[in-house]
C-alpha positions as CSV (number, residue, x, y, z in Angstrom):
1,M,-80.0,-15.5,28.5
2,I,-83.5,-17.1,29.0
3,Q,-82.7,-18.0,32.6
4,L,-81.5,-14.4,33.2
5,D,-84.7,-13.0,31.8
6,K,-86.8,-15.4,33.9
7,K,-84.9,-14.3,37.0
8,I,-85.3,-10.6,36.2
9,N,-89.0,-11.1,35.6
10,T,-89.4,-13.0,38.9
11,L,-87.6,-10.2,40.8
12,F,-89.8,-7.6,39.1
13,R,-93.0,-9.5,40.1
14,I,-91.7,-9.6,43.7
15,L,-90.9,-5.9,43.6
16,N,-94.2,-4.9,42.2
17,V,-96.4,-7.1,44.4
18,S,-94.5,-6.4,47.6
19,G,-94.5,-2.7,46.8
20,M,-98.3,-2.6,46.2
21,L,-98.9,-4.5,49.5
22,L,-96.4,-2.3,51.3
23,L,-98.4,0.8,50.4
24,I,-101.7,-0.8,51.3
25,V,-100.5,-2.1,54.7
26,F,-98.8,1.2,55.5
27,A,-102.1,3.0,54.7
28,I,-104.0,0.7,57.0
29,G,-101.5,1.0,59.8
30,S,-101.8,4.8,59.6
31,T,-105.5,4.6,60.4
32,L,-104.9,2.2,63.3
33,A,-102.2,4.2,65.1
34,P,-103.3,6.3,68.1
35,P,-103.6,9.8,66.6
36,K,-102.7,11.5,69.9
37,P,-100.6,10.5,72.9
38,A,-102.1,10.3,76.4
39,I,-100.4,13.6,77.3
40,S,-97.7,14.7,74.9
41,N,-95.0,13.5,72.4
42,P,-91.4,14.4,73.2
43,D,-89.3,17.0,71.2
44,G,-92.0,18.1,68.8
45,I,-92.4,14.6,67.3
46,Y,-95.8,14.6,65.6
47,T,-96.4,10.9,64.8
48,T,-97.3,9.0,68.0
49,I,-95.8,5.6,67.0
50,I,-92.5,7.3,66.0
51,A,-92.5,9.1,69.3
52,F,-93.1,5.8,71.1
53,E,-90.1,4.2,69.3
54,L,-87.8,7.2,70.1
55,A,-88.8,7.7,73.7
56,K,-85.8,7.7,76.1
57,T,-87.2,8.1,79.6
58,P,-90.0,6.5,81.7
59,L,-91.7,9.9,81.8
60,E,-91.8,10.2,78.0
61,I,-93.2,6.7,77.8
62,A,-95.9,7.5,80.4
63,N,-96.8,10.7,78.5
64,I,-97.3,8.7,75.3
65,I,-99.0,5.5,76.4
66,G,-100.6,6.7,79.7
67,V,-101.4,4.4,82.6
68,G,-102.4,0.9,81.7
69,D,-105.5,0.6,84.0
70,T,-107.1,3.8,82.8
71,K,-109.5,4.1,79.9
72,I,-107.2,6.2,77.8
73,G,-104.2,4.0,78.6
74,K,-106.1,0.9,77.5
75,K,-107.3,2.5,74.3
76,I,-103.8,3.8,73.4
77,R,-102.3,0.3,74.1
78,E,-104.9,-1.4,71.9
79,G,-104.1,1.0,69.0
80,F,-100.4,0.4,69.4
81,R,-100.8,-3.4,69.6
82,A,-102.8,-3.3,66.3
83,V,-100.1,-1.2,64.6
84,I,-97.2,-3.3,65.9
85,N,-98.9,-6.6,64.9
86,L,-99.4,-5.1,61.4
87,D,-95.8,-3.9,61.4
88,F,-94.5,-7.5,61.5
89,L,-96.1,-7.9,58.0
90,L,-94.7,-4.5,57.0
91,I,-91.2,-5.6,57.9
92,I,-91.5,-8.6,55.6
93,L,-92.9,-6.5,52.8
94,Y,-90.3,-3.7,52.9
95,S,-87.5,-6.3,53.2
96,L,-88.7,-8.1,50.1
97,F,-89.2,-4.8,48.3
98,M,-85.7,-3.5,49.0
99,Y,-84.1,-7.0,48.4
100,S,-85.8,-7.4,45.0
101,L,-84.9,-3.8,44.0
102,M,-81.3,-4.3,45.0
103,S,-81.2,-7.7,43.3
104,I,-82.5,-6.2,40.0
105,L,-79.7,-3.6,40.2
106,Y,-77.2,-6.4,40.8
107,V,-78.4,-8.6,38.0
108,R,-78.5,-5.6,35.7
109,K,-74.9,-5.0,36.6
110,R,-75.7,-1.6,38.1
111,I,-74.0,-2.6,41.4
112,V,-71.0,-4.8,42.1
113,K,-71.2,-8.1,44.0
114,F,-69.4,-6.8,47.2
115,S,-71.8,-3.8,47.5
116,Y,-74.8,-6.0,46.8
117,Y,-73.9,-8.4,49.6
118,I,-73.2,-5.5,52.0
119,A,-76.6,-3.9,51.1
120,V,-78.4,-7.3,51.6
121,F,-76.8,-7.6,55.1
122,F,-78.1,-4.2,56.1
123,I,-81.6,-5.1,54.8
124,L,-81.5,-8.1,57.1
125,L,-80.1,-6.0,60.0
126,A,-82.9,-3.5,59.6
127,A,-85.5,-6.2,59.6
128,V,-84.2,-8.1,62.6
129,S,-83.7,-4.8,64.6
130,D,-87.3,-3.8,63.7
131,V,-88.7,-7.1,65.0
132,L,-86.7,-6.8,68.2
133,E,-87.9,-3.2,68.6
134,N,-91.5,-4.4,68.2
135,F,-91.1,-7.1,70.9
136,T,-89.5,-4.4,73.2
137,L,-92.5,-2.1,72.7
138,I,-94.9,-4.9,73.5
139,K,-92.9,-5.6,76.7
140,I,-93.0,-2.0,77.7
141,M,-96.8,-1.9,77.3
142,D,-97.2,-5.0,79.4
143,S,-94.9,-3.7,82.2
144,T,-95.4,-1.1,84.9
145,N,-91.6,-0.8,85.5
146,Y,-90.1,-0.4,82.0
147,A,-87.0,1.7,82.8
148,D,-84.7,-1.3,82.2
149,L,-86.2,-1.8,78.7
150,L,-85.4,1.7,77.4
151,S,-81.7,1.0,76.6
152,S,-82.7,-2.0,74.5
153,L,-85.5,0.0,72.8
154,E,-83.0,2.8,71.9
155,L,-80.5,0.3,70.6
156,F,-82.9,-1.6,68.3
157,T,-84.6,1.6,67.1
158,Y,-81.4,3.4,66.1
159,V,-79.8,0.3,64.6
160,K,-83.0,-0.1,62.4
161,W,-83.0,3.5,61.2
162,E,-79.3,3.7,60.6
163,A,-79.3,0.4,58.7
164,L,-82.1,1.9,56.5
165,S,-79.9,5.0,56.1
166,I,-77.0,2.9,54.9
167,I,-79.2,1.0,52.4
168,A,-80.5,4.4,51.2
169,I,-77.0,5.5,50.3
170,F,-76.5,2.4,48.1
171,F,-79.7,3.3,46.2
172,T,-78.7,7.0,46.0
173,T,-75.3,6.3,44.3
174,T,-76.8,3.7,42.0
175,F,-79.7,5.9,40.8
176,A,-77.3,8.8,40.4
177,A,-75.3,6.6,38.0
178,E,-78.5,5.9,36.2
179,N,-79.3,9.6,36.0
180,L,-82.6,9.0,37.8
181,R,-82.7,12.2,39.8
182,L,-85.9,11.8,41.8
183,P,-85.1,8.5,43.5
184,M,-81.5,9.7,43.9
185,A,-82.7,12.8,45.7
186,L,-85.3,11.0,47.9
187,F,-83.0,8.2,49.0
188,G,-80.2,10.8,49.5
189,L,-82.5,12.9,51.8
190,S,-83.5,9.7,53.7
191,F,-79.8,9.0,54.3
192,V,-79.1,12.6,55.5
193,A,-82.1,12.6,57.7
194,G,-81.1,9.3,59.2
195,I,-77.6,10.5,60.1
196,A,-79.0,13.8,61.4
197,G,-81.5,11.8,63.5
198,L,-78.6,10.5,65.6
199,F,-78.2,14.0,67.0
200,I,-81.8,15.4,66.6
201,R,-84.2,12.5,67.0
202,K,-87.3,14.3,65.6
203,I,-85.6,14.3,62.2
204,I,-86.1,10.6,62.1
205,E,-89.7,11.5,61.3
206,L,-88.5,13.1,58.1
207,Q,-86.5,10.0,57.3
208,T,-89.7,7.9,57.3
209,L,-91.3,10.5,54.9
210,F,-88.4,10.4,52.4
211,L,-88.1,6.7,52.6
212,G,-91.8,6.1,52.1
213,L,-91.8,8.4,49.1
214,S,-88.7,6.6,47.7
215,W,-90.4,3.3,47.9
216,A,-93.6,4.6,46.4
217,I,-91.8,6.2,43.4
218,C,-89.7,3.1,42.8
219,W,-92.7,0.9,42.9
220,Y,-94.7,3.0,40.5
221,K,-91.9,3.7,38.0
222,T,-90.9,0.0,37.7
223,L,-94.4,-1.2,36.9
224,P,-94.6,-2.6,33.3
225,T,-97.6,-0.4,32.6
226,T,-95.7,2.8,33.4
227,K,-94.5,4.9,30.5
228,K,-90.8,4.3,30.2
229,P,-90.5,2.1,33.2
230,W,-87.2,2.1,35.1
231,L,-84.6,-0.7,35.0
232,R,-86.7,-2.8,32.5
233,D,-83.8,-2.8,29.9
């Protein structure tokens, strides 16, 4: 019993610290990202970094990052490099956050072992895909002929977002069983947006919003100082 309590406390510390850092790093990254593309984002996508990830043609890439030897092209690339470098830290933090939250649910017997291991697999898959996506984005910015890189970018980007969608459905069903409606709804909307994003790519932008809100709520409501904190008993 003492060992179990120690493990739970360690997981909560990881959850709370990684969640706090995740929100801080995300806020910093939002200020570093280029606010506007060189010309335009595709399909009504508002966030430039999301548009870069979801670009499918050389023309869309050029419209976002511009030409490398121009002033605006260099400035946009500098902004993207700063965001991508910070994103490597973000990947570690969101992976730790979701792993610790999922592990708490498992130790508290809110999720069965098989589902837990499947969820952990998809957390790792999302992280690895995100890293590969970042390296591909860097290669695109360093290249003048990036058409051959677009299929890899699309693969890594969609594997990342769909893996995050699958993780969200695990949280949705678990929080539904706990009768915690707010995280259930937010994770559920993240899942729906991720699936819809396979067909309408600009909806992925909504997935980022719902997922970010899910993480923020789960971080805040599991803090020991919160009134009636979640999953603490």
